[in-house]
C-alpha atoms as a printed R data frame, in Angstrom:
    type eleno elety resid chain resno       x       y      z
1   ATOM     1    CA   MET     A     1 -57.983 103.738 50.767
2   ATOM     2    CA   THR     A     2 -54.559 103.579 49.089
3   ATOM     3    CA   LEU     A     3 -51.403 104.046 51.171
4   ATOM     4    CA   PRO     A     4 -50.557 107.448 49.602
5   ATOM     5    CA   ALA     A     5 -54.132 108.596 50.136
6   ATOM     6    CA   LEU     A     6 -53.978 107.605 53.807
7   ATOM     7    CA   ASP     A     7 -50.678 109.466 54.255
8   ATOM     8    CA   ALA     A     8 -52.115 112.558 52.587
9   ATOM     9    CA   ALA     A     9 -55.278 112.447 54.685
10  ATOM    10    CA   VAL     A    10 -53.438 112.054 57.981
11  ATOM    11    CA   HIS     A    11 -50.999 114.802 57.006
12  ATOM    12    CA   ALA     A    12 -53.870 117.195 56.291
13  ATOM    13    CA   ILE     A    13 -55.526 116.366 59.609
14  ATOM    14    CA   MET     A    14 -52.313 116.895 61.591
15  ATOM    15    CA   ARG     A    15 -51.595 120.184 59.844
16  ATOM    16    CA   ASP     A    16 -55.144 121.362 60.480
17  ATOM    17    CA   ALA     A    17 -54.859 120.589 64.201
18  ATOM    18    CA   ALA     A    18 -51.536 122.435 64.339
19  ATOM    19    CA   GLU     A    19 -52.848 125.482 62.492
20  ATOM    20    CA   ARG     A    20 -56.034 125.749 64.525
21  ATOM    21    CA   ALA     A    21 -55.069 124.650 68.020
22  ATOM    22    CA   ILE     A    22 -51.289 124.593 68.455
23  ATOM    23    CA   MET     A    23 -49.480 127.352 66.610
24  ATOM    24    CA   PRO     A    24 -51.878 130.163 67.631
25  ATOM    25    CA   ARG     A    25 -50.920 129.361 71.269
26  ATOM    26    CA   TYR     A    26 -47.169 129.014 70.694
27  ATOM    27    CA   GLN     A    27 -45.360 131.548 72.897
28  ATOM    28    CA   ARG     A    28 -48.757 133.017 73.786
29  ATOM    29    CA   LEU     A    29 -49.951 130.695 76.563
30  ATOM    30    CA   GLY     A    30 -51.271 132.243 79.731
31  ATOM    31    CA   ALA     A    31 -50.502 130.664 83.088
32  ATOM    32    CA   HIS     A    32 -54.141 129.586 83.367
33  ATOM    33    CA   GLU     A    33 -53.746 127.585 80.122
34  ATOM    34    CA   ILE     A    34 -51.021 125.309 81.555
35  ATOM    35    CA   ASP     A    35 -51.688 122.554 84.089
36  ATOM    36    CA   ALA     A    36 -49.564 119.826 85.684
37  ATOM    37    CA   LYS     A    37 -50.808 116.258 85.263
38  ATOM    38    CA   ALA     A    38 -47.951 115.011 87.448
39  ATOM    39    CA   ALA     A    39 -44.485 116.095 88.478
40  ATOM    40    CA   ASP     A    40 -42.631 117.308 85.373
41  ATOM    41    CA   ASP     A    41 -45.601 116.419 83.137
42  ATOM    42    CA   LEU     A    42 -47.551 119.382 81.772
43  ATOM    43    CA   VAL     A    43 -50.683 119.715 79.690
44  ATOM    44    CA   THR     A    44 -51.892 122.855 77.934
45  ATOM    45    CA   VAL     A    45 -55.083 124.020 76.314
46  ATOM    46    CA   ALA     A    46 -53.349 123.367 72.969
47  ATOM    47    CA   ASP     A    47 -52.917 119.672 73.834
48  ATOM    48    CA   LYS     A    48 -56.577 119.317 74.716
49  ATOM    49    CA   ASP     A    49 -57.968 121.218 71.740
50  ATOM    50    CA   ALA     A    50 -55.626 119.581 69.238
51  ATOM    51    CA   GLU     A    51 -56.543 116.113 70.493
52  ATOM    52    CA   LEU     A    52 -60.235 116.846 69.984
53  ATOM    53    CA   ILE     A    53 -59.595 117.950 66.392
54  ATOM    54    CA   LEU     A    54 -57.382 114.942 65.654
55  ATOM    55    CA   ALA     A    55 -59.763 112.456 67.245
56  ATOM    56    CA   GLU     A    56 -62.789 113.808 65.389
57  ATOM    57    CA   GLN     A    57 -61.153 113.773 61.964
58  ATOM    58    CA   LEU     A    58 -59.218 110.521 62.353
59  ATOM    59    CA   GLY     A    59 -62.407 108.905 63.629
60  ATOM    60    CA   ALA     A    60 -64.205 110.031 60.487
61  ATOM    61    CA   LEU     A    61 -61.356 108.725 58.341
62  ATOM    62    CA   LEU     A    62 -61.550 105.193 59.797
63  ATOM    63    CA   PRO     A    63 -64.774 104.883 61.794
64  ATOM    64    CA   GLU     A    64 -64.006 101.259 62.660
65  ATOM    65    CA   ALA     A    65 -60.875 102.221 64.616
66  ATOM    66    CA   THR     A    66 -60.719 102.827 68.360
67  ATOM    67    CA   ILE     A    67 -59.132 106.133 69.353
68  ATOM    68    CA   VAL     A    68 -56.671 106.388 72.243
69  ATOM    69    CA   GLY     A    69 -55.372 109.906 72.815
70  ATOM    70    CA   GLU     A    70 -52.873 110.821 75.506
71  ATOM    71    CA   GLU     A    71 -55.174 113.302 77.205
72  ATOM    72    CA   ALA     A    72 -58.256 111.104 76.931
73  ATOM    73    CA   ALA     A    73 -56.304 108.203 78.437
74  ATOM    74    CA   HIS     A    74 -55.140 110.425 81.274
75  ATOM    75    CA   ALA     A    75 -58.769 111.253 82.041
76  ATOM    76    CA   ASP     A    76 -59.923 107.650 81.604
77  ATOM    77    CA   PRO     A    77 -57.104 105.082 82.084
78  ATOM    78    CA   ALA     A    78 -59.482 102.284 81.026
79  ATOM    79    CA   LEU     A    79 -58.857 103.444 77.452
80  ATOM    80    CA   LEU     A    80 -55.402 101.882 77.654
81  ATOM    81    CA   ASP     A    81 -57.047  98.459 77.490
82  ATOM    82    CA   ARG     A    82 -58.138  99.331 73.934
83  ATOM    83    CA   LEU     A    83 -54.603  99.646 72.557
84  ATOM    84    CA   GLY     A    84 -54.738  96.015 71.448
85  ATOM    85    CA   ASP     A    85 -58.020  96.406 69.539
86  ATOM    86    CA   ALA     A    86 -58.346  95.229 65.950
87  ATOM    87    CA   LEU     A    87 -57.613  98.769 64.770
88  ATOM    88    CA   CYS     A    88 -56.598 101.709 66.949
89  ATOM    89    CA   TRP     A    89 -55.570 105.308 66.349
90  ATOM    90    CA   ILE     A    90 -53.000 106.526 68.896
91  ATOM    91    CA   ILE     A    91 -52.652 110.286 69.316
92  ATOM    92    CA   ASP     A    92 -50.117 112.550 70.994
93  ATOM    93    CA   PRO     A    93 -51.517 115.999 70.183
94  ATOM    94    CA   VAL     A    94 -48.441 117.921 71.368
95  ATOM    95    CA   ASP     A    95 -45.356 115.815 71.934
96  ATOM    96    CA   GLY     A    96 -42.804 117.843 73.856
97  ATOM    97    CA   THR     A    97 -45.407 119.736 75.855
98  ATOM    98    CA   ASN     A    98 -42.846 120.955 78.402
99  ATOM    99    CA   ASN     A    99 -40.912 122.607 75.578
100 ATOM   100    CA   PHE     A   100 -44.077 124.019 74.024
101 ATOM   101    CA   ALA     A   101 -45.269 125.421 77.349
102 ATOM   102    CA   ALA     A   102 -41.894 127.108 77.804
103 ATOM   103    CA   GLY     A   103 -42.243 128.704 74.367
104 ATOM   104    CA   LYS     A   104 -39.328 126.848 72.776
105 ATOM   105    CA   PRO     A   105 -38.772 123.999 70.313
106 ATOM   106    CA   PRO     A   106 -38.848 121.139 69.687
107 ATOM   107    CA   PHE     A   107 -42.404 119.883 69.782
108 ATOM   108    CA   GLY     A   108 -44.574 117.994 67.331
109 ATOM   109    CA   VAL     A   109 -47.698 115.982 66.640
110 ATOM   110    CA   LEU     A   110 -47.646 112.173 66.672
111 ATOM   111    CA   VAL     A   111 -50.255 109.834 65.213
112 ATOM   112    CA   ALA     A   112 -50.007 106.061 64.870
113 ATOM   113    CA   LEU     A   113 -52.313 103.339 63.661
114 ATOM   114    CA   ALA     A   114 -52.064  99.955 65.348
115 ATOM   115    CA   GLU     A   115 -53.556  96.610 64.417
116 ATOM   116    CA   LYS     A   116 -53.966  94.162 67.305
117 ATOM   117    CA   GLY     A   117 -51.131  95.816 69.218
118 ATOM   118    CA   GLU     A   118 -48.694  96.173 66.303
119 ATOM   119    CA   THR     A   119 -48.064  99.560 64.710
120 ATOM   120    CA   VAL     A   120 -48.885  99.582 61.005
121 ATOM   121    CA   GLY     A   121 -48.723 103.327 60.336
122 ATOM   122    CA   GLY     A   122 -46.806 106.190 61.910
123 ATOM   123    CA   TRP     A   123 -46.905 109.929 61.208
124 ATOM   124    CA   ILE     A   124 -44.758 112.681 62.754
125 ATOM   125    CA   TYR     A   125 -45.483 116.337 62.060
126 ATOM   126    CA   ASP     A   126 -43.254 119.254 63.049
127 ATOM   127    CA   PRO     A   127 -45.392 122.420 62.804
128 ATOM   128    CA   LEU     A   128 -42.442 124.810 63.070
129 ATOM   129    CA   ARG     A   129 -40.618 123.275 60.092
130 ATOM   130    CA   ASP     A   130 -43.729 121.982 58.350
131 ATOM   131    CA   ARG     A   131 -41.824 118.658 58.211
132 ATOM   132    CA   PHE     A   132 -43.821 115.475 57.744
133 ATOM   133    CA   CYS     A   133 -42.238 112.101 58.522
134 ATOM   134    CA   HIS     A   134 -44.256 108.997 57.797
135 ATOM   135    CA   ALA     A   135 -44.060 105.235 57.432
136 ATOM   136    CA   GLN     A   136 -46.386 102.331 56.844
137 ATOM   137    CA   ARG     A   137 -45.374  98.794 57.743
138 ATOM   138    CA   GLY     A   138 -43.404  97.145 54.975
139 ATOM   139    CA   HIS     A   139 -43.352 100.214 52.732
140 ATOM   140    CA   GLY     A   140 -40.349 102.238 53.913
141 ATOM   141    CA   ALA     A   141 -39.962 105.614 55.598
142 ATOM   142    CA   PHE     A   142 -40.409 109.058 54.094
143 ATOM   143    CA   ILE     A   143 -39.777 112.701 54.934
144 ATOM   144    CA   ASP     A   144 -41.912 115.166 52.994
145 ATOM   145    CA   GLY     A   145 -42.640 112.478 50.423
146 ATOM   146    CA   GLU     A   146 -39.004 111.503 49.802
147 ATOM   147    CA   ARG     A   147 -37.901 108.022 50.804
148 ATOM   148    CA   ILE     A   148 -35.264 108.115 53.540
149 ATOM   149    CA   THR     A   149 -32.666 105.616 54.737
150 ATOM   150    CA   ALA     A   150 -31.301 105.963 58.256
151 ATOM   151    CA   ARG     A   151 -27.630 106.822 58.459
152 ATOM   152    CA   SER     A   152 -25.109 107.081 61.262
153 ATOM   153    CA   SER     A   153 -23.409 110.354 62.109
154 ATOM   154    CA   GLY     A   154 -19.996 108.929 61.251
155 ATOM   155    CA   SER     A   155 -18.642 110.318 64.526
156 ATOM   156    CA   THR     A   156 -16.149 108.484 66.700
157 ATOM   157    CA   PRO     A   157 -17.283 107.746 69.318
158 ATOM   158    CA   PRO     A   158 -20.923 107.558 68.232
159 ATOM   159    CA   ILE     A   159 -23.347 110.271 69.372
160 ATOM   160    CA   ALA     A   160 -25.781 109.192 72.079
161 ATOM   161    CA   ALA     A   161 -28.889 110.915 73.385
162 ATOM   162    CA   ILE     A   162 -29.603 109.043 76.600
163 ATOM   163    CA   SER     A   163 -32.519 109.871 78.850
164 ATOM   164    CA   LEU     A   164 -31.863 109.361 82.552
165 ATOM   165    CA   ILE     A   165 -35.020 111.157 83.673
166 ATOM   166    CA   PHE     A   166 -37.159 108.072 84.302
167 ATOM   167    CA   ALA     A   167 -34.395 105.608 85.282
168 ATOM   168    CA   ASP     A   168 -34.067 104.663 88.952
169 ATOM   169    CA   ALA     A   169 -30.950 105.776 90.809
170 ATOM   170    CA   GLU     A   170 -29.122 102.457 90.402
171 ATOM   171    CA   LYS     A   171 -29.717 102.235 86.662
172 ATOM   172    CA   ARG     A   172 -28.871 105.899 86.203
173 ATOM   173    CA   GLU     A   173 -25.489 105.361 87.846
174 ATOM   174    CA   ALA     A   174 -24.840 102.206 85.798
175 ATOM   175    CA   LEU     A   175 -25.579 104.075 82.566
176 ATOM   176    CA   LYS     A   176 -23.236 106.887 83.550
177 ATOM   177    CA   THR     A   177 -20.438 104.510 84.540
178 ATOM   178    CA   HIS     A   178 -20.608 101.720 81.947
179 ATOM   179    CA   ILE     A   179 -22.380 103.175 78.896
180 ATOM   180    CA   ALA     A   180 -21.719 106.910 78.709
181 ATOM   181    CA   PRO     A   181 -17.891 106.671 78.399
182 ATOM   182    CA   HIS     A   182 -18.224 104.847 75.062
183 ATOM   183    CA   TYR     A   183 -20.253 107.646 73.426
184 ATOM   184    CA   THR     A   184 -20.363 111.368 72.863
185 ATOM   185    CA   LEU     A   185 -23.360 112.414 74.942
186 ATOM   186    CA   VAL     A   186 -25.809 115.081 73.800
187 ATOM   187    CA   ASP     A   187 -28.929 116.426 75.455
188 ATOM   188    CA   ILE     A   188 -32.190 114.669 74.708
189 ATOM   189    CA   PRO     A   189 -34.767 116.939 73.068
190 ATOM   190    CA   ARG     A   190 -37.519 115.755 75.435
191 ATOM   191    CA   CYS     A   191 -39.601 115.215 72.329
192 ATOM   192    CA   ALA     A   192 -39.876 111.869 70.558
193 ATOM   193    CA   ALA     A   193 -41.216 113.673 67.490
194 ATOM   194    CA   GLU     A   194 -37.735 115.200 67.202
195 ATOM   195    CA   GLN     A   195 -35.589 112.391 68.580
196 ATOM   196    CA   TYR     A   196 -36.555 109.724 66.045
197 ATOM   197    CA   PRO     A   197 -35.934 111.969 63.003
198 ATOM   198    CA   ARG     A   198 -32.559 112.980 64.462
199 ATOM   199    CA   ILE     A   199 -31.480 109.338 64.438
200 ATOM   200    CA   VAL     A   200 -32.732 108.728 60.913
201 ATOM   201    CA   LEU     A   201 -31.040 111.902 59.641
202 ATOM   202    CA   GLY     A   202 -27.638 111.070 61.150
203 ATOM   203    CA   GLU     A   203 -27.650 113.738 63.839
204 ATOM   204    CA   ASN     A   204 -27.667 111.187 66.666
205 ATOM   205    CA   ASP     A   205 -26.555 107.549 66.506
206 ATOM   206    CA   ILE     A   206 -28.235 105.869 69.444
207 ATOM   207    CA   THR     A   207 -30.714 106.500 72.203
208 ATOM   208    CA   ILE     A   208 -32.008 104.718 75.271
209 ATOM   209    CA   PHE     A   209 -35.590 105.151 76.438
210 ATOM   210    CA   GLU     A   210 -36.787 104.099 79.873
211 ATOM   211    CA   ARG     A   211 -40.447 105.076 79.532
212 ATOM   212    CA   THR     A   212 -42.064 103.758 76.329
213 ATOM   213    CA   LEU     A   213 -45.647 105.047 76.274
214 ATOM   214    CA   ALA     A   214 -47.582 104.270 73.114
215 ATOM   215    CA   TRP     A   215 -48.397 107.870 72.136
216 ATOM   216    CA   ASP     A   216 -44.724 108.822 72.493
217 ATOM   217    CA   HIS     A   217 -43.186 105.913 70.613
218 ATOM   218    CA   ALA     A   218 -45.551 104.026 68.303
219 ATOM   219    CA   ALA     A   219 -45.021 106.325 65.309
220 ATOM   220    CA   GLY     A   220 -41.292 106.817 65.821
221 ATOM   221    CA   VAL     A   221 -40.475 103.139 66.300
222 ATOM   222    CA   LEU     A   222 -42.116 102.260 63.007
223 ATOM   223    CA   PHE     A   223 -40.502 105.226 61.239
224 ATOM   224    CA   LEU     A   224 -36.964 104.339 62.385
225 ATOM   225    CA   ASN     A   225 -37.333 100.624 61.678
226 ATOM   226    CA   GLU     A   226 -38.801 101.245 58.227
227 ATOM   227    CA   ALA     A   227 -35.867 103.583 57.509
228 ATOM   228    CA   GLY     A   228 -33.459 100.701 58.114
229 ATOM   229    CA   GLY     A   229 -32.418 101.599 61.631
230 ATOM   230    CA   LYS     A   230 -33.272  99.442 64.605
231 ATOM   231    CA   VAL     A   231 -35.392 100.129 67.662
232 ATOM   232    CA   CYS     A   232 -36.806  97.474 69.981
233 ATOM   233    CA   ARG     A   233 -36.618  96.174 73.510
234 ATOM   234    CA   PRO     A   234 -33.117  95.500 74.922
235 ATOM   235    CA   ASP     A   235 -33.730  91.734 74.612
236 ATOM   236    CA   GLY     A   236 -34.434  92.165 70.894
237 ATOM   237    CA   SER     A   237 -38.199  91.733 71.133
238 ATOM   238    CA   ALA     A   238 -40.440  94.027 69.114
239 ATOM   239    CA   TYR     A   239 -42.158  97.040 70.626
240 ATOM   240    CA   ARG     A   240 -45.913  96.560 70.971
241 ATOM   241    CA   VAL     A   241 -48.321  99.347 71.862
242 ATOM   242    CA   ASP     A   242 -50.406  97.044 74.056
243 ATOM   243    CA   ARG     A   243 -47.324  96.456 76.239
244 ATOM   244    CA   HIS     A   244 -46.247 100.074 76.373
245 ATOM   245    CA   LEU     A   245 -46.007 100.221 80.162
246 ATOM   246    CA   GLU     A   246 -43.008  97.886 80.099
247 ATOM   247    CA   PRO     A   247 -39.810  99.926 80.550
248 ATOM   248    CA   GLY     A   248 -36.732 100.039 78.362
249 ATOM   249    CA   MET     A   249 -35.992 100.411 74.674
250 ATOM   250    CA   ILE     A   250 -32.906 100.980 72.524
251 ATOM   251    CA   GLY     A   251 -32.916 102.879 69.243
252 ATOM   252    CA   ALA     A   252 -30.038 103.117 66.762
253 ATOM   253    CA   ALA     A   253 -29.327 104.417 63.288
254 ATOM   254    CA   THR     A   254 -27.969 101.026 62.199
255 ATOM   255    CA   PRO     A   255 -28.386  97.437 63.414
256 ATOM   256    CA   ALA     A   256 -24.637  97.302 64.142
257 ATOM   257    CA   LEU     A   257 -24.851 100.302 66.470
258 ATOM   258    CA   TRP     A   258 -27.861  98.700 68.153
259 ATOM   259    CA   ASP     A   259 -26.010  95.415 68.676
260 ATOM   260    CA   GLU     A   260 -23.022  97.201 70.187
261 ATOM   261    CA   LEU     A   261 -25.129  99.109 72.702
262 ATOM   262    CA   ALA     A   262 -27.326  96.103 73.537
263 ATOM   263    CA   ALA     A   263 -24.240  94.043 74.331
264 ATOM   264    CA   ARG     A   264 -23.078  96.724 76.736
265 ATOM   265    CA   MET     A   265 -26.527  96.958 78.301
266 ATOM   266    CA   GLU     A   266 -26.523  93.219 78.997
267 ATOM   267    CA   LYS     A   267 -23.599  93.710 81.368
268 ATOM   268    CA   LEU     A   268 -25.307  96.301 83.539
């Protein structure tokens, strides 16, 4: 299958899942259709149904690939051991579920394809805007078919969306004291499907992630890096989906912005 054909096929699958399972439930969920997997971590009937649609169709597209979906992995954590397989689809059926369950944006659909733990394809679909962001390793990043280059906001100081939700108390205080004063802070969208495009499009300059789960980040990391930005571990090592339980990652619209923040992080 050619690269454009793969992009088109994945796009059609993601749109189908959104049209059939996600958008009909938007702002129409009943209380019985929302459950808590853990504190501050919701799942809805839309997540479950969309993952089934995505898994079925992506599995038909590449039958040789393992499938690891967020909800399936929650039900069977042994699936996480398959993230390093020769070929693996990684699915987040509704990224930003807390927003979706509250009947507000942003939320999106994330799909990635990994090869032996390294992401080789990433697709981000925003059903509300019908916006499709995609990248394949070594071939650049695109939004709705147009090649995109990441750009900074041009603001002084740079704009930072920093998540403190999953940081421990000591790290949270260090970030507030030593990092935050050098940036203009904005709220995080609580949706990686929105946060990565914001950096590429020059709305935000940098971000810090504490939790780096594969279904949240595989697609976005590839998309931002292929757009010419930089996202990786604070020590400069590449993000791998088979090591997604390791904490900490920095993303930036330009390598220079990344270097500046990483140098500050080293002193924490």
